[in-house]
C-alpha positions as CSV (number, residue, x, y, z in Angstrom):
1,M,-5.4,13.3,-20.0
2,M,-4.1,10.3,-18.6
3,K,-5.9,9.0,-15.3
4,D,-4.7,7.5,-12.2
5,S,-3.9,3.8,-12.6
6,I,-3.0,0.6,-11.1
7,S,0.2,-1.7,-11.9
8,K,2.8,-4.0,-10.4
9,A,5.3,-2.0,-8.3
10,N,9.0,-3.2,-8.8
11,M,11.9,-3.3,-6.3
12,D,12.9,0.5,-7.0
13,D,9.1,1.4,-5.9
14,L,9.6,0.0,-2.5
15,Q,11.1,2.6,-0.6
16,E,8.6,5.3,-1.8
17,I,5.8,2.8,-1.0
18,L,6.9,2.2,2.7
19,N,7.5,6.0,3.3
20,L,3.7,6.8,2.2
21,Q,2.6,4.2,4.5
22,Y,4.4,5.5,7.1
23,L,2.7,9.1,6.3
24,A,-0.5,7.4,5.8
25,Y,-0.7,5.5,9.2
26,Q,0.6,8.3,11.4
27,S,-2.5,10.2,10.9
28,E,-4.5,7.4,11.7
29,A,-2.3,6.6,14.9
30,A,-2.8,10.0,15.7
31,L,-6.5,10.0,15.5
32,F,-6.8,6.8,17.9
33,G,-4.0,8.0,20.4
34,N,-1.9,4.6,19.3
35,N,1.4,4.8,17.5
36,D,1.9,1.1,18.1
37,I,0.3,0.0,14.8
38,P,2.1,-2.6,12.4
39,P,2.1,-0.5,9.4
40,L,4.2,2.5,11.4
41,K,6.6,-0.5,12.4
42,Q,7.0,-2.0,9.2
43,T,11.0,-2.1,7.4
44,L,12.2,-1.9,4.2
45,D,13.5,-5.7,4.5
46,E,10.0,-6.6,5.8
47,V,8.4,-4.7,2.4
48,I,10.9,-6.3,0.1
49,E,10.2,-9.9,1.9
50,E,6.5,-9.3,1.0
51,Y,7.5,-8.5,-2.7
52,H,9.2,-11.5,-2.9
53,K,6.3,-13.6,-1.4
54,G,3.7,-12.3,-4.1
55,I,2.8,-8.8,-5.9
56,I,2.4,-5.5,-4.7
57,L,0.3,-3.3,-6.5
58,K,1.0,0.5,-6.5
59,M,-1.7,3.1,-7.5
60,V,0.1,6.3,-9.2
61,D,-1.7,9.4,-10.0
62,T,-1.5,11.3,-13.2
63,D,1.8,12.7,-12.2
64,N,3.2,9.0,-12.1
65,L,3.4,9.4,-8.2
66,I,2.4,6.6,-6.1
67,I,-0.6,7.4,-4.5
68,G,-1.4,4.0,-2.6
69,S,-0.3,0.4,-2.4
70,I,-1.2,-2.9,-1.7
71,A,0.7,-6.7,-1.3
72,Q,-1.2,-9.8,-2.2
73,N,-0.2,-13.4,-2.4
74,N,0.4,-15.4,-5.5
75,G,-3.3,-16.8,-7.1
76,M,-5.5,-14.1,-5.6
77,Q,-8.1,-12.9,-8.1
78,A,-9.4,-9.8,-6.3
79,I,-7.9,-7.4,-4.0
80,R,-10.0,-6.3,-1.0
81,L,-9.7,-2.8,0.6
82,D,-11.5,-1.6,3.6
83,A,-11.4,2.3,4.7
84,L,-13.4,4.0,7.6
85,A,-16.7,4.5,6.8
86,S,-16.2,8.4,7.5
87,N,-13.2,8.3,5.2
88,T,-14.8,9.7,2.2
89,P,-11.4,10.8,0.3
90,A,-10.4,7.3,0.3
91,H,-13.8,5.8,-1.2
92,K,-13.6,8.2,-4.1
93,I,-9.9,7.2,-4.9
94,Y,-10.7,3.2,-4.4
95,E,-13.7,3.9,-7.0
96,R,-11.7,6.1,-9.3
97,L,-9.4,3.1,-9.8
98,G,-12.0,0.8,-10.5
99,F,-12.2,-0.8,-6.8
100,E,-16.4,-1.5,-6.3
101,Y,-18.1,-1.0,-2.9
102,R,-19.2,-4.1,-1.6
103,G,-20.7,-3.1,1.7
104,K,-20.4,-1.5,5.5
105,Q,-19.4,-3.6,8.8
106,H,-19.6,-2.6,12.4
107,L,-16.2,-4.0,13.2
108,Y,-13.6,-4.1,16.2
109,A,-10.1,-3.1,15.7
110,E,-7.6,-2.5,18.6
111,N,-6.4,1.0,17.3
112,T,-10.1,2.0,16.7
113,G,-12.3,0.0,18.6
114,W,-15.8,-0.6,17.4
115,T,-16.3,1.0,13.9
116,D,-18.0,1.0,10.8
117,F,-15.7,0.2,7.7
118,Y,-16.6,0.2,4.0
119,F,-15.3,-2.4,2.1
120,F,-14.1,-2.4,-1.4
121,D,-12.9,-5.1,-4.0
122,Y,-11.0,-5.1,-7.5
123,K,-11.5,-8.0,-9.8
124,Y,-8.3,-8.4,-12.0
125,D,-6.4,-10.9,-14.2
126,N,-3.6,-10.3,-16.2
127,T,-5.2,-8.3,-18.6
128,N,-6.1,-5.4,-16.3
129,L,-2.8,-5.3,-14.5
């Protein structure tokens, strides 16, 4: 059985990545009563600009559907993701994809106020992308 994987996105993936971003952040915006968050305002042109400045990684499931993504700048050796401490489904996906839990911190964010976040990272080189 094929498992979920992380790989470099290509230009053909960018619209699907943006659509997924919109879906993912709508529930967060509703949860906090604030639709004025950057991921919901980002345009395809801005995603394309990010793509040309660095690398966009995509996470795909066993059906080759994009289930997550992250943009990174050239020269990075690790990717860090954070999730609300209460977002157990995200934690499980990150760990299944090779991200390692690195800790919890109580942080302030405009859209959440003071909230506990869990941090995960994925160390990489050219052999595991």
